[in-house]
C-alpha positions as CSV (number, residue, x, y, z in Angstrom):
1,M,-3.2,91.0,-46.4
2,S,-4.2,89.2,-43.0
3,F,-6.9,86.3,-42.3
4,D,-8.0,86.6,-38.6
5,I,-11.4,84.1,-38.4
6,E,-12.3,85.0,-34.1
7,R,-15.2,83.0,-34.5
8,G,-15.7,79.7,-34.2
9,L,-12.8,77.0,-33.8
10,F,-10.3,80.2,-34.9
11,K,-11.1,81.2,-31.8
12,F,-8.9,78.3,-29.7
13,E,-6.0,79.5,-32.1
14,F,-6.7,76.4,-34.3
15,S,-7.2,76.2,-38.1
16,D,-10.2,74.6,-39.6
17,H,-9.5,73.5,-42.8
18,H,-12.8,71.7,-42.8
19,A,-14.6,75.3,-42.6
20,V,-12.5,76.6,-44.9
21,L,-13.1,73.8,-47.7
22,G,-16.8,73.9,-46.6
23,L,-16.8,69.9,-45.7
24,P,-17.8,68.1,-42.9
25,F,-15.4,66.2,-40.7
26,D,-16.0,62.9,-42.1
27,A,-15.3,63.7,-45.8
28,D,-12.8,61.1,-47.4
29,P,-10.5,61.7,-49.5
30,G,-12.0,62.2,-53.1
31,V,-15.1,64.2,-51.8
32,I,-11.8,66.4,-50.4
33,R,-9.7,66.5,-53.7
34,K,-13.1,67.6,-55.8
35,R,-14.3,70.0,-53.5
36,Y,-10.4,71.5,-53.6
37,I,-10.7,71.2,-57.1
38,K,-13.7,73.6,-58.0
39,I,-12.6,76.5,-55.2
40,S,-9.4,76.5,-56.6
41,R,-11.2,77.2,-60.2
42,R,-13.2,80.1,-58.1
43,L,-9.9,81.6,-56.7
44,H,-7.1,80.8,-58.7
45,P,-5.9,83.7,-61.0
46,D,-5.8,81.9,-64.2
47,T,-9.7,81.1,-64.0
48,C,-10.5,84.2,-61.3
49,A,-13.9,85.6,-62.7
50,S,-13.9,88.9,-60.6
51,E,-14.1,91.7,-62.5
52,S,-11.7,93.8,-60.6
53,E,-8.3,93.7,-60.2
54,A,-8.1,94.1,-56.3
55,A,-10.7,91.0,-56.0
56,K,-8.6,89.0,-58.6
57,Q,-5.6,89.6,-56.1
58,H,-7.9,89.4,-52.8
59,A,-8.3,86.0,-54.4
60,S,-5.0,85.1,-55.2
61,Q,-4.7,85.7,-51.4
62,L,-7.3,83.4,-50.2
63,F,-6.4,80.8,-52.3
64,A,-2.8,80.7,-51.3
65,K,-3.0,81.2,-47.7
66,L,-6.0,79.3,-46.6
67,V,-7.3,77.1,-49.5
68,N,-4.1,75.5,-50.2
69,P,-2.6,74.8,-46.7
70,A,-6.1,73.2,-45.8
71,Y,-5.8,71.2,-48.5
72,E,-2.3,70.1,-47.9
73,Q,-3.5,68.9,-44.8
74,L,-6.8,66.8,-45.2
75,S,-5.2,65.4,-47.9
76,K,-2.7,63.1,-47.0
77,D,-3.5,60.1,-44.6
78,Q,-1.3,60.9,-41.9
79,S,-1.8,64.4,-41.9
80,R,-5.6,64.4,-41.5
81,A,-5.8,61.6,-39.3
82,E,-4.0,63.6,-36.8
83,H,-6.0,66.8,-37.3
84,N,-8.6,64.4,-36.5
85,A,-7.4,63.2,-33.9
86,L,-7.2,67.2,-32.4
87,L,-11.1,67.8,-33.3
88,Q,-12.1,65.2,-30.6
89,R,-9.5,66.7,-28.5
90,M,-11.0,69.7,-28.9
91,G,-14.5,68.8,-28.9
92,K,-13.8,67.6,-25.0
93,Q,-12.1,70.7,-24.2
94,L,-14.8,72.8,-26.0
95,L,-17.2,70.8,-23.6
96,Q,-15.8,71.6,-20.8
97,E,-15.8,75.4,-21.3
98,R,-19.5,75.3,-22.6
99,D,-20.6,77.8,-20.6
100,K,-18.2,80.3,-21.6
101,L,-18.7,79.7,-25.6
102,E,-20.5,82.0,-27.6
103,V,-21.8,81.9,-31.2
104,T,-23.5,84.5,-33.5
105,S,-25.0,82.5,-36.4
106,E,-28.2,81.5,-36.3
107,T,-27.3,78.0,-38.4
108,A,-25.3,77.2,-35.2
109,K,-27.6,78.8,-32.1
110,Q,-30.5,76.2,-33.9
111,L,-28.1,73.5,-34.2
112,K,-27.5,73.8,-30.9
113,R,-31.3,72.8,-29.9
114,S,-32.0,70.8,-32.4
115,N,-32.6,66.8,-31.9
116,N,-31.9,66.0,-35.3
117,W,-28.7,67.6,-34.9
118,E,-27.0,65.5,-37.4
119,H,-28.5,65.1,-40.3
120,E,-29.2,68.9,-39.7
121,Y,-25.6,69.6,-39.1
122,K,-24.6,68.0,-42.4
123,T,-27.4,69.8,-44.4
124,T,-26.6,73.1,-43.3
125,L,-23.0,72.8,-44.5
126,Q,-23.7,72.0,-47.7
127,K,-25.6,75.2,-48.4
128,L,-23.5,77.3,-46.4
129,A,-20.4,75.5,-48.8
130,E,-22.3,75.9,-52.3
131,T,-22.3,79.8,-51.8
132,E,-19.0,79.9,-49.3
133,Y,-16.8,81.6,-52.5
134,E,-19.6,83.2,-54.2
135,S,-18.7,86.1,-53.7
136,I,-15.0,87.1,-52.6
137,D,-15.7,89.5,-50.1
138,Q,-17.8,87.3,-48.3
139,V,-16.0,84.5,-48.0
140,L,-14.1,85.0,-44.5
141,E,-17.7,85.4,-42.2
142,K,-19.1,82.2,-44.3
143,I,-15.8,80.6,-43.5
144,A,-16.5,82.3,-39.6
145,E,-20.7,80.5,-40.0
146,I,-19.1,77.3,-40.7
147,S,-16.8,76.9,-38.1
148,E,-19.2,78.1,-35.7
149,L,-21.3,75.3,-37.4
150,N,-18.4,72.8,-36.3
151,L,-17.9,74.2,-33.2
152,V,-21.4,73.5,-31.9
153,Y,-20.9,69.6,-34.2
154,L,-17.8,69.1,-31.6
155,M,-19.9,70.3,-28.6
156,R,-23.0,67.9,-29.5
157,K,-20.4,64.4,-30.3
158,A,-19.0,65.3,-27.0
159,T,-22.3,64.8,-25.5
160,G,-22.8,62.1,-26.7
161,G,-25.8,64.1,-28.6
162,G,-27.0,65.9,-25.8
163,V,-28.9,69.5,-25.8
164,I,-26.2,71.9,-24.4
165,V,-26.8,73.4,-21.9
166,P,-24.8,75.8,-19.8
167,Q,-23.1,75.1,-16.5
168,P,-25.2,76.2,-14.1
169,A,-28.0,75.4,-15.8
170,V,-26.9,71.9,-15.1
171,A,-26.0,72.2,-12.0
172,V,-29.5,73.9,-10.8
173,A,-31.0,70.9,-12.5
174,A,-28.6,68.1,-10.5
175,Q,-29.7,69.9,-6.9
176,A,-33.5,70.0,-7.9
177,A,-33.3,65.8,-8.5
178,T,-31.7,64.8,-5.4
179,P,-33.8,62.8,-3.4
180,T,-35.8,63.6,-0.5
181,N,-34.1,61.3,1.7
182,A,-31.1,62.3,1.0
183,P,-28.6,63.4,4.1
184,A,-29.7,66.9,6.3
185,P,-27.2,69.9,5.6
186,A,-23.7,69.8,8.2
187,P,-24.7,72.4,11.3
188,V,-24.4,76.3,11.0
189,G,-20.8,77.0,11.4
190,S,-19.0,73.7,10.3
191,R,-17.1,73.4,7.9
192,P,-18.1,71.8,4.7
193,P,-15.3,69.2,3.2
194,A,-13.0,71.1,0.5
195,P,-14.0,69.5,-2.6
196,P,-11.5,67.5,-4.9
197,K,-9.2,69.1,-7.2
198,Q,-9.8,68.7,-10.9
199,Q,-7.5,68.9,-13.1
200,K,-8.1,70.7,-16.2
201,A,-7.4,69.5,-18.9
202,E,-4.7,71.0,-21.0
203,P,-5.5,72.5,-24.8
204,V,-3.4,70.0,-27.4
205,S,-1.6,72.2,-29.6
206,P,-2.1,71.9,-33.5
207,T,1.7,72.1,-33.8
208,E,2.4,69.2,-31.9
209,P,2.3,66.6,-35.2
210,Y,4.7,69.2,-36.5
211,C,7.0,68.9,-33.7
212,R,7.3,65.4,-33.5
213,R,8.0,65.0,-36.7
214,A,10.7,67.4,-37.3
215,E,12.0,65.7,-33.4
216,E,11.6,62.2,-35.3
217,Y,13.7,63.8,-38.5
218,M,16.5,65.6,-36.1
219,V,17.4,62.5,-35.0
220,K,18.0,60.9,-38.1
221,N,20.3,64.3,-38.6
222,S,17.1,65.3,-41.8
223,F,17.5,68.8,-40.4
224,A,15.9,70.7,-44.1
225,K,13.2,68.6,-43.7
226,A,12.9,69.7,-39.8
227,I,13.1,73.0,-40.9
228,L,9.9,72.7,-43.2
229,E,7.6,71.0,-40.7
230,L,8.3,74.0,-38.1
231,K,7.9,76.3,-40.8
232,D,4.4,75.2,-41.5
233,A,4.0,74.5,-37.8
234,L,4.6,78.1,-37.2
235,K,1.6,78.9,-39.8
236,L,-0.4,77.6,-36.9
237,E,0.5,79.0,-34.4
238,P,3.2,81.5,-35.3
239,H,4.2,82.5,-31.0
240,S,4.7,78.7,-30.3
241,S,8.4,78.7,-27.6
242,R,8.5,75.4,-28.4
243,C,7.7,75.8,-33.0
244,H,11.1,78.8,-32.3
245,G,12.7,76.5,-29.8
246,L,13.1,73.5,-32.2
247,L,13.8,76.0,-35.5
248,A,16.9,77.3,-33.2
249,R,18.0,73.8,-32.6
250,A,17.0,72.8,-36.5
251,Y,19.3,75.8,-37.5
252,L,22.1,75.7,-34.9
253,R,23.0,71.9,-36.3
254,Q,23.1,72.9,-39.7
255,N,25.5,76.1,-39.0
256,Q,23.3,78.5,-39.7
257,A,23.8,80.9,-36.6
258,T,22.2,83.9,-37.6
259,M,18.6,82.0,-38.1
260,A,19.3,80.2,-35.1
261,K,20.5,83.3,-33.0
262,I,17.1,85.1,-34.2
263,H,14.0,82.1,-33.6
264,L,16.2,81.4,-30.3
265,Q,15.8,85.0,-29.0
266,Q,12.0,84.7,-30.4
267,A,11.6,81.7,-28.2
268,L,13.1,83.0,-25.2
269,K,10.6,86.3,-25.4
270,L,7.7,84.0,-25.3
271,N,8.6,81.1,-22.9
272,P,12.0,80.6,-21.5
273,Q,10.8,78.1,-19.1
274,D,9.8,76.0,-22.0
275,P,11.7,73.1,-21.8
276,T,12.6,73.2,-25.5
277,V,13.8,76.6,-25.3
278,V,15.5,75.8,-22.1
279,E,17.4,73.2,-24.5
280,A,17.7,75.2,-27.3
281,K,19.6,77.6,-25.2
282,K,21.4,75.2,-23.8
283,E,23.3,74.2,-27.0
284,F,23.3,77.5,-28.4
285,D,25.3,78.5,-24.9
286,Q,27.7,75.6,-25.6
287,V,28.3,76.6,-29.6
288,A,28.9,79.6,-28.8
289,M,31.4,78.8,-26.1
290,R,32.8,77.1,-28.5
291,A,33.5,79.2,-31.4
292,V,34.9,81.9,-28.8
293,K,37.9,79.3,-27.4
294,G,39.4,78.4,-30.7
295,N,36.6,77.9,-33.5
296,P,38.3,75.6,-33.8
297,Q,41.7,76.5,-34.9
298,P,43.7,73.2,-33.4
299,T,46.3,73.9,-30.7
300,Q,49.4,72.8,-31.9
301,K,49.6,74.8,-35.5
302,P,50.5,78.7,-34.0
303,Q,48.8,81.1,-35.8
304,G,50.2,83.9,-37.6
305,K,52.0,84.1,-40.9
306,T,53.0,80.4,-42.3
307,Q,55.9,80.1,-45.1
308,E,55.2,78.1,-48.1
309,K,57.6,77.4,-50.8
310,T,56.6,77.4,-54.4
311,Q,60.0,76.9,-57.1
312,G,62.4,77.1,-54.5
313,K,60.5,80.9,-53.3
314,T,60.1,81.8,-49.8
315,T,55.9,83.2,-49.9
316,Q,54.1,84.7,-46.9
317,K,51.0,83.3,-46.8
318,K,48.3,85.0,-44.4
319,P,45.7,82.9,-41.8
320,D,42.5,81.6,-43.7
321,D,39.8,84.3,-43.3
322,N,36.9,82.0,-42.3
323,S,39.0,81.6,-39.0
324,K,36.9,84.2,-38.5
325,G,33.6,82.8,-39.8
326,G,30.5,80.8,-38.3
327,F,30.1,81.9,-34.5
328,F,32.1,84.6,-34.6
329,G,30.1,86.4,-36.9
330,L,27.4,86.7,-34.2
331,F,29.9,87.2,-30.9
332,G,32.4,89.5,-32.5
333,G,35.1,86.9,-32.3
334,K,38.3,86.9,-29.8
335,K,39.5,89.9,-28.5
């Protein structure tokens, strides 16, 4: 069952966990837990009050795929701090693209114009949260509306509380405010000076904290923990070449060649120039080459049948079948 939301912060491939739980950005751990318990009672299969079996199944999927991941992210101090840092960066990114952004809900449009925007944000959010999970069929629509409200709030905060005005209108207002004693325009035919190039801020991926923790685990040889971090990251951003590249390396270190190959192929499809993918491909090729050359039979011991004496009898012993394991299963072995 798919829960794709194409409005608000979700439109930027950002998982708006606060919208899922119907919480303001400054909610403390106690409020977060209280809200989670309330939603759990509404959606959990054992306590769901929906009449039809289909509605109960839908509620169970919402609980597993949206509510639980949101609570996991916001209930822990470190992950919540990382998520809030990403929110601040997202606000700056939205501010740069404000002339392209559109909101459809009346609540978000009103917040864009409001003078008392901080108070209105919290009161409006509280009203929406009260009915967010009241109707199972309308949950995604309510989450989308709250996420649009969050989007506008982040933009208002990034402007220092100023009313959000599209970029072209700002340019016109700046021209109107130009003093009358401004320098005369350049003569016709002269080439105006080129405007300075501004570097566009690159959006920060929500998976970056997971990737950093995974790399730290890999340095400590805790590959299982690294894999868990990266799997969680892919839930947020399934098409992250960096995540797939790191997963390929982690599986490779655990001698899980098949899984390593699957994630490496996916990473190469997404972005073969990604430095993480290039490093994973290099490491994979090195291990594969070593496997093809020897895997890893010592050169001083001849292959083939060996003799073994047991109670005066001479028996023939075949080479260990495991000599064809590991990477030979992927690359066909030595012919």
